[in-house]
C-alpha positions as CSV (number, residue, x, y, z in Angstrom):
1,M,-123.9,101.4,-91.1
2,T,-127.5,102.4,-91.7
3,T,-127.2,101.5,-95.4
4,L,-125.6,98.2,-94.6
5,L,-128.4,97.4,-92.1
6,A,-131.1,98.3,-94.7
7,V,-129.4,96.0,-97.3
8,L,-129.3,93.1,-94.8
9,V,-133.0,93.6,-93.8
10,I,-134.2,93.8,-97.4
11,G,-132.0,90.8,-98.5
12,G,-133.2,88.7,-95.5
13,Y,-136.8,89.5,-96.3
14,A,-136.2,88.6,-100.0
15,I,-134.8,85.2,-99.0
16,Y,-137.6,84.7,-96.6
17,V,-140.3,85.1,-99.3
18,M,-138.6,82.9,-101.8
19,K,-139.9,79.4,-102.6
20,P,-137.8,76.5,-101.3
21,E,-136.6,75.6,-104.9
22,E,-135.6,79.3,-105.5
23,R,-133.6,79.3,-102.3
24,L,-131.8,76.1,-103.3
25,K,-131.1,77.5,-106.7
26,L,-129.6,80.7,-105.1
27,L,-127.5,78.6,-102.8
28,R,-126.0,76.6,-105.6
29,A,-125.3,79.8,-107.6
30,L,-123.5,81.2,-104.6
31,E,-121.5,78.0,-104.2
32,D,-120.4,78.1,-107.9
33,K,-119.3,81.7,-107.5
34,F,-117.3,80.8,-104.4
35,W,-115.4,78.0,-106.0
36,L,-114.8,80.1,-109.1
37,A,-113.3,82.9,-107.0
38,K,-111.2,80.4,-105.1
39,D,-109.8,78.9,-108.3
40,T,-109.1,82.3,-109.8
41,A,-107.3,83.4,-106.6
42,T,-105.3,80.2,-106.6
43,A,-104.3,80.6,-110.2
44,V,-103.2,84.2,-109.6
45,R,-101.2,83.3,-106.6
46,A,-99.5,80.4,-108.5
47,Q,-98.6,82.8,-111.4
48,D,-97.2,85.3,-108.9
49,E,-95.3,82.7,-106.9
50,P,-91.9,83.0,-108.7
51,F,-91.9,86.7,-107.9
52,R,-92.6,86.0,-104.2
53,V,-89.8,83.5,-104.1
54,A,-87.4,85.9,-105.7
55,L,-88.3,88.6,-103.2
56,S,-87.9,86.3,-100.3
57,Q,-84.4,85.5,-101.5
58,R,-83.5,89.1,-101.8
59,T,-85.1,90.4,-98.5
60,P,-86.5,87.6,-96.4
61,W,-88.5,89.7,-94.0
62,P,-90.0,93.2,-94.3
63,I,-89.3,95.3,-91.3
64,V,-89.8,98.9,-92.1
65,T,-93.4,98.7,-93.4
66,P,-94.8,96.8,-90.5
67,A,-93.0,99.2,-88.1
68,I,-94.5,102.2,-89.8
69,V,-98.0,100.7,-89.6
70,A,-97.5,99.7,-85.9
71,L,-96.2,103.1,-85.0
72,N,-99.2,104.8,-86.7
73,V,-101.6,102.5,-84.8
74,F,-99.8,103.0,-81.5
75,V,-100.0,106.8,-81.8
76,F,-103.7,106.6,-82.9
77,L,-104.6,104.5,-79.9
78,G,-102.8,106.9,-77.6
79,M,-104.8,109.8,-79.1
80,A,-108.1,107.9,-78.9
81,F,-107.7,107.0,-75.3
82,G,-106.1,110.3,-74.3
83,S,-107.7,113.6,-73.3
84,G,-109.3,115.8,-76.0
85,A,-111.0,115.0,-79.2
86,M,-108.8,113.5,-81.9
87,S,-109.9,116.1,-84.5
88,D,-109.3,119.0,-82.1
89,P,-106.4,121.1,-83.4
90,T,-105.1,121.4,-79.8
91,T,-104.9,117.6,-79.5
92,I,-103.2,117.2,-82.9
93,V,-100.5,119.8,-82.1
94,A,-100.0,118.2,-78.6
95,W,-99.2,114.9,-80.3
96,G,-96.8,116.4,-82.7
97,G,-98.8,117.9,-85.5
98,N,-97.0,120.2,-87.9
99,F,-97.9,123.8,-87.0
100,G,-95.8,126.7,-88.4
101,P,-95.6,128.9,-85.3
102,R,-94.4,125.9,-83.3
103,T,-92.4,124.0,-85.9
104,T,-90.5,127.0,-87.2
105,N,-89.6,128.3,-83.8
106,G,-87.4,125.4,-82.7
107,E,-89.7,122.4,-82.8
108,W,-88.5,121.0,-86.1
109,W,-89.0,117.5,-84.8
110,R,-92.7,118.0,-85.7
111,L,-91.9,117.5,-89.4
112,L,-91.1,113.9,-88.5
113,A,-93.6,113.3,-85.7
114,S,-96.5,114.6,-87.8
115,L,-96.1,111.6,-90.2
116,F,-97.5,109.3,-87.5
117,V,-100.3,111.6,-86.2
118,H,-103.8,111.1,-87.7
119,A,-106.9,113.1,-87.0
120,G,-109.4,110.3,-87.5
121,F,-109.9,106.6,-88.0
122,I,-110.8,106.9,-91.7
123,Q,-107.6,108.8,-92.4
124,L,-105.6,106.1,-90.6
125,V,-107.3,103.2,-92.5
126,A,-106.8,104.9,-95.9
127,N,-103.1,105.5,-95.1
128,I,-102.5,102.0,-93.9
129,A,-104.2,100.6,-97.0
130,G,-102.0,102.9,-99.2
131,V,-98.7,101.8,-97.6
132,V,-98.9,98.1,-96.7
133,Q,-99.0,96.5,-100.2
134,I,-96.6,98.8,-101.9
135,G,-94.4,99.2,-98.9
136,I,-93.8,95.5,-98.4
137,T,-93.3,94.9,-102.2
138,L,-90.8,97.8,-102.6
139,E,-89.0,96.9,-99.3
140,R,-88.4,93.3,-100.3
141,M,-87.3,94.4,-103.8
142,L,-85.2,97.5,-103.0
143,G,-84.3,96.9,-99.3
144,H,-85.2,98.2,-95.9
145,F,-83.0,101.4,-96.0
146,T,-84.2,102.5,-99.4
147,V,-87.9,102.4,-98.5
148,L,-87.2,104.0,-95.1
149,T,-85.1,106.8,-96.7
150,V,-87.7,107.5,-99.4
151,Y,-90.6,107.4,-96.9
152,L,-88.9,109.9,-94.5
153,A,-87.5,112.1,-97.2
154,A,-90.9,112.4,-99.0
155,G,-92.7,113.0,-95.6
156,L,-90.2,115.7,-94.6
157,F,-90.5,117.5,-98.0
158,A,-94.2,117.3,-97.8
159,G,-94.1,118.9,-94.3
160,L,-91.9,121.7,-95.6
161,E,-94.2,122.4,-98.5
162,S,-97.1,122.5,-96.0
163,L,-95.3,125.0,-93.9
164,S,-94.4,127.1,-96.9
165,S,-97.9,127.2,-98.4
166,H,-100.0,127.2,-95.2
167,P,-97.7,128.4,-92.3
168,I,-100.5,128.7,-89.8
169,G,-102.3,125.5,-90.8
170,I,-102.1,122.3,-88.8
171,S,-101.0,119.3,-90.9
172,A,-100.8,115.7,-89.8
173,G,-100.8,112.3,-91.5
174,A,-98.5,110.2,-93.7
175,S,-100.1,110.9,-97.1
176,G,-97.1,112.8,-98.4
177,A,-94.7,110.1,-97.3
178,I,-96.9,107.4,-98.9
179,F,-97.1,109.3,-102.1
180,G,-93.3,109.2,-102.0
181,L,-93.4,105.4,-102.2
182,Y,-95.7,105.6,-105.2
183,G,-93.1,108.0,-106.8
184,L,-90.4,105.4,-106.0
185,L,-92.5,102.7,-107.7
186,L,-93.0,104.9,-110.8
187,A,-89.2,105.5,-111.0
188,T,-88.6,101.7,-110.7
189,L,-90.9,101.1,-113.6
190,L,-89.5,104.0,-115.6
191,W,-86.0,102.7,-115.3
192,G,-87.2,99.4,-116.8
193,R,-88.6,101.3,-119.8
194,L,-85.5,103.4,-120.3
195,Q,-83.2,100.4,-120.1
196,R,-85.1,98.4,-122.7
197,S,-82.8,97.4,-125.6
198,P,-84.4,97.2,-129.0
199,V,-82.1,94.2,-130.0
200,A,-82.3,92.4,-126.6
201,A,-83.7,89.3,-128.2
202,A,-80.7,89.0,-130.4
203,D,-77.9,90.5,-128.3
204,A,-77.5,88.6,-125.0
205,S,-75.2,91.2,-123.4
206,E,-77.7,94.0,-124.1
207,S,-80.5,92.0,-122.7
208,Q,-78.6,91.6,-119.5
209,E,-78.3,95.3,-119.1
210,G,-81.8,96.3,-120.4
211,L,-85.1,95.9,-118.6
212,G,-88.1,96.5,-120.9
213,L,-91.5,97.5,-119.6
214,R,-93.0,94.2,-120.9
215,D,-90.4,92.3,-118.9
216,L,-91.1,94.4,-115.8
217,L,-94.8,93.9,-116.0
218,R,-95.0,90.4,-117.4
219,P,-96.3,87.6,-115.1
220,A,-93.4,86.1,-113.1
221,D,-93.7,82.7,-114.7
222,A,-93.8,84.0,-118.3
223,P,-90.6,83.2,-120.4
224,T,-88.1,86.1,-120.9
225,V,-85.3,86.4,-123.3
226,V,-82.1,85.8,-121.3
227,D,-78.8,84.1,-121.7
228,A,-76.8,82.1,-119.2
229,A,-75.4,85.2,-117.5
230,E,-79.0,86.8,-117.2
231,S,-80.4,83.7,-115.5
232,A,-77.5,83.6,-113.0
233,D,-77.8,85.3,-109.6
234,G,-77.8,89.1,-109.4
235,A,-75.1,91.3,-108.0
236,D,-76.1,90.6,-104.4
237,G,-76.4,86.9,-104.8
238,T,-80.1,86.7,-105.6
239,A,-82.1,86.1,-108.7
240,P,-83.0,89.0,-111.0
241,V,-86.4,90.4,-109.9
242,S,-89.1,92.0,-112.1
243,I,-92.5,93.2,-110.9
244,P,-95.2,91.2,-112.6
245,L,-98.4,92.7,-113.7
246,K,-100.4,90.6,-111.2
247,T,-98.5,92.2,-108.4
248,L,-99.4,95.7,-109.7
249,A,-103.0,94.6,-110.1
250,R,-103.0,93.5,-106.4
251,I,-101.6,96.9,-105.3
252,A,-104.0,98.9,-107.5
253,P,-107.2,98.6,-105.3
254,F,-105.5,99.7,-102.2
255,A,-103.7,102.5,-104.0
256,G,-107.0,103.5,-105.5
257,L,-108.6,103.7,-102.0
258,F,-105.7,105.8,-100.7
259,I,-105.7,108.2,-103.6
260,L,-109.5,108.6,-103.7
261,Y,-109.6,109.4,-100.0
262,N,-107.0,112.1,-100.3
263,V,-108.4,113.6,-103.5
264,G,-111.9,113.5,-102.0
265,S,-111.0,115.0,-98.7
266,D,-108.8,118.0,-99.6
267,G,-107.9,117.4,-103.2
268,L,-104.4,116.5,-104.2
269,T,-102.4,119.1,-102.2
270,T,-99.1,120.6,-103.1
271,A,-97.6,118.8,-100.1
272,E,-98.7,115.4,-101.4
273,L,-97.4,116.3,-104.9
274,S,-94.1,117.3,-103.2
275,G,-93.9,113.9,-101.6
276,L,-94.6,112.2,-104.9
277,I,-92.0,114.1,-106.7
278,S,-89.5,113.6,-103.9
279,G,-90.0,109.8,-104.0
280,F,-89.7,109.8,-107.8
281,T,-86.5,111.8,-107.7
282,C,-85.0,109.5,-105.0
283,G,-86.1,106.5,-107.1
284,L,-84.2,107.7,-110.1
285,V,-81.0,107.2,-108.1
286,L,-81.9,104.3,-105.8
287,A,-83.9,102.1,-108.1
288,R,-81.6,102.3,-111.2
289,R,-80.5,98.7,-110.8
290,A,-83.6,97.5,-109.0
291,R,-83.9,94.4,-111.1
292,E,-80.4,93.1,-110.4
293,R,-79.8,94.3,-106.8
294,K,-80.8,96.6,-104.0
295,A,-79.3,100.1,-103.9
296,P,-75.9,100.3,-102.3
297,L,-75.9,101.7,-98.8
298,V,-73.6,104.6,-99.8
299,Q,-76.3,105.8,-102.3
300,V,-79.0,105.5,-99.7
301,A,-76.9,107.4,-97.1
302,A,-76.2,110.1,-99.7
303,A,-79.9,110.5,-100.5
304,M,-80.7,110.9,-96.8
305,A,-77.8,113.3,-96.3
306,I,-79.0,115.5,-99.2
307,T,-82.5,115.4,-97.7
308,L,-81.2,116.6,-94.3
309,V,-79.2,119.4,-95.9
310,I,-82.3,120.6,-97.8
311,V,-84.4,120.4,-94.7
312,A,-81.8,122.4,-92.8
313,V,-81.6,125.1,-95.5
314,S,-85.4,125.3,-95.6
315,A,-85.5,125.6,-91.8
316,V,-83.4,128.7,-92.0
317,L,-85.6,130.2,-94.7
318,L,-88.9,129.3,-93.0
319,R,-87.9,130.0,-89.4
320,G,-89.8,132.4,-87.1
321,V,-93.4,132.2,-88.3
322,A,-95.5,134.1,-85.8
323,D,-98.9,133.2,-84.5
324,V,-100.8,136.5,-84.1
325,R,-103.9,135.0,-82.5
326,P,-102.5,135.0,-78.9
327,E,-101.8,138.7,-79.4
328,I,-105.3,139.4,-80.7
329,A,-106.6,137.6,-77.6
330,R,-104.5,140.0,-75.5
331,V,-106.1,143.0,-77.3
332,L,-109.6,141.6,-76.7
333,A,-108.7,141.1,-73.0
334,L,-107.2,144.6,-72.8
335,E,-110.4,146.2,-74.1
336,E,-112.5,144.3,-71.6
337,R,-110.2,145.1,-68.7
338,T,-109.8,148.8,-69.4
339,A,-113.5,149.4,-70.3
340,G,-114.5,147.6,-67.0
341,A,-112.1,149.7,-65.0
342,Y,-113.4,152.9,-66.6
343,E,-117.0,152.0,-65.9
344,K,-116.2,151.3,-62.3
345,A,-114.6,154.7,-62.1
346,V,-117.6,156.3,-63.8
347,G,-119.8,154.8,-61.0
348,Q,-117.6,156.5,-58.4
349,F,-117.8,159.8,-60.4
350,K,-121.6,159.6,-60.4
351,N,-121.6,159.0,-56.6
352,G,-119.4,162.0,-56.1
353,A,-116.5,159.9,-54.9
354,M,-114.3,161.0,-57.9
355,S,-114.0,164.3,-59.7
356,A,-114.0,164.7,-63.5
357,Q,-110.3,165.7,-63.4
358,A,-109.5,162.5,-61.4
359,L,-111.4,160.5,-64.0
360,A,-109.4,162.1,-66.8
361,K,-106.1,161.5,-64.9
362,M,-107.0,157.8,-64.7
363,I,-107.4,157.7,-68.5
364,N,-104.1,159.5,-69.2
365,Q,-102.0,157.7,-66.6
366,S,-103.5,154.1,-66.7
367,I,-105.6,153.3,-69.7
368,V,-103.8,155.2,-72.5
369,P,-100.3,153.9,-71.5
370,E,-101.5,150.3,-71.3
371,L,-103.1,150.7,-74.8
372,Q,-99.9,152.1,-76.2
373,N,-97.8,149.3,-74.7
374,E,-100.0,146.7,-76.3
375,R,-99.9,148.5,-79.6
376,A,-96.1,148.7,-79.5
377,R,-95.9,145.0,-78.7
378,L,-98.0,144.1,-81.7
379,K,-96.0,146.3,-84.0
380,A,-92.8,144.7,-82.8
381,M,-93.9,141.2,-84.0
382,T,-91.9,139.7,-86.9
383,G,-92.7,136.8,-89.2
384,V,-96.4,137.5,-89.5
385,P,-97.8,135.2,-92.1
386,R,-100.0,136.6,-94.9
387,E,-103.0,134.8,-93.5
388,H,-102.7,136.8,-90.2
389,Q,-102.0,140.2,-91.8
390,P,-105.8,141.2,-91.8
391,L,-105.7,140.6,-88.0
392,V,-102.7,142.9,-87.6
393,D,-104.3,145.6,-89.8
394,G,-107.6,145.4,-88.0
395,A,-105.9,145.6,-84.6
396,E,-103.9,148.7,-85.8
397,E,-107.1,150.4,-86.8
398,Y,-108.6,149.6,-83.4
399,F,-105.6,151.0,-81.5
400,R,-105.7,154.2,-83.5
401,L,-109.4,154.8,-83.0
402,R,-109.4,153.7,-79.4
403,D,-106.5,155.9,-78.5
404,E,-108.3,158.8,-80.2
405,S,-111.5,158.1,-78.2
406,W,-109.7,158.0,-74.9
407,R,-107.9,161.2,-75.5
408,L,-111.0,163.0,-76.6
409,R,-112.8,161.7,-73.5
410,S,-110.0,162.9,-71.2
411,D,-110.0,166.3,-72.8
412,A,-113.8,166.6,-72.6
413,L,-113.8,165.7,-68.9
414,N,-111.1,168.3,-68.1
415,R,-113.1,171.0,-70.0
416,S,-116.5,169.6,-69.1
417,N,-117.3,169.8,-72.8
418,M,-120.4,167.7,-73.8
419,L,-119.7,168.2,-77.5
420,A,-116.3,166.7,-77.1
421,L,-117.8,163.8,-75.1
422,R,-120.1,163.0,-78.1
423,A,-117.1,163.0,-80.4
424,A,-115.4,160.6,-78.0
425,D,-118.4,158.4,-78.1
426,R,-118.4,158.3,-81.9
427,S,-114.7,157.4,-82.0
428,E,-115.3,154.7,-79.4
429,R,-118.0,153.1,-81.4
430,A,-115.8,153.0,-84.5
431,S,-113.0,151.4,-82.5
432,L,-115.3,148.8,-81.1
433,E,-116.6,148.0,-84.5
434,A,-113.0,147.5,-85.7
435,L,-112.4,145.3,-82.7
436,E,-115.5,143.2,-83.5
437,R,-114.2,142.7,-87.1
438,I,-110.9,141.2,-85.9
439,R,-112.8,139.1,-83.4
440,I,-114.7,137.6,-86.2
441,V,-111.6,137.0,-88.3
442,E,-109.8,135.5,-85.4
443,T,-112.6,133.1,-84.8
444,I,-112.7,132.0,-88.4
445,K,-109.0,131.4,-88.5
């Protein structure tokens, strides 16, 4: 915003200091540029018009893509006007963000819900820019159910990959699903290349079956080598459809914005690559006859069924990821509580209201058992992700040293041994240092 304001101020001042004839010359130049741009846009649209007409015959109205955009915007507005900062992990998880300890412990719906949750306005804009042009084009060419199936399948696989690689990370956004649509587009273009016949110009029957890359990318009004059968309607009663180069050129700037944002923010993640590969794989099946017709519903249903089976198997393999941080918080609270209780008892001891033996008895019957119970609770945890293992190891070291310090202190109080009390103090300091290390790690995580 600051840069834009500076440009406007400088530009306004430059116009202000111009001579009248210089301003008139500038105005005429801008007018010429405007009409040139308008003529160019009109020519491009006219060249692309046959493709638009063919798409409107095959799928009159896109439904899935506008619905995806609307749902993303609706959820974003709910987060914007709700409580909590949008970028706060707690807010993202509350709205359905993908979080291993929640998702893998029964909340598998988060794999789907996280596709419509965005942590910021820029992420939302980039994803909408990435999905609108390509989504509408593919939906009208391949059909509503094909685009919906590929979008959801790619998003689900991206979510599973995110859980597998970063089980305690919080993921949200539709980038994996959108990359799936780009994979679908690549598969559509690739089928055209593979089906190209080297003798299509001479053999009408082969030209009906083949779809060369030049045919796929040529402008919609350019002549193609077809016979009477090729120029007839496709299998679903509509004209054969090829994606013209002008359409790809129109998609390219939005795709570039989407890809640059994702590469610039976190790099191209394995989850996004998983979405791209998933979309490409689905496209190899569903876009095989894209030029002639939409994919049969039985193929689309089979693709979705296979997706759900893979998700179910992955859910079994990934289930039960534990979040150690609440247990570490319990350990920190335990130390504060037991240390506070002991200091209070020491005050009574100093005032003569409690004997040394009573103080030792309090340690043995109250503090040490509570410490041992918390230690056993942490040891019993299963599904600890590798990112949390340092926390578990640090807590175990704390428990070992703290148990030792309390036992040394109890023994020293019973025997009134100052040397043993100093040993207890050393062990206590070591345990607190271990506790501070896991406090730092827990804060970073």
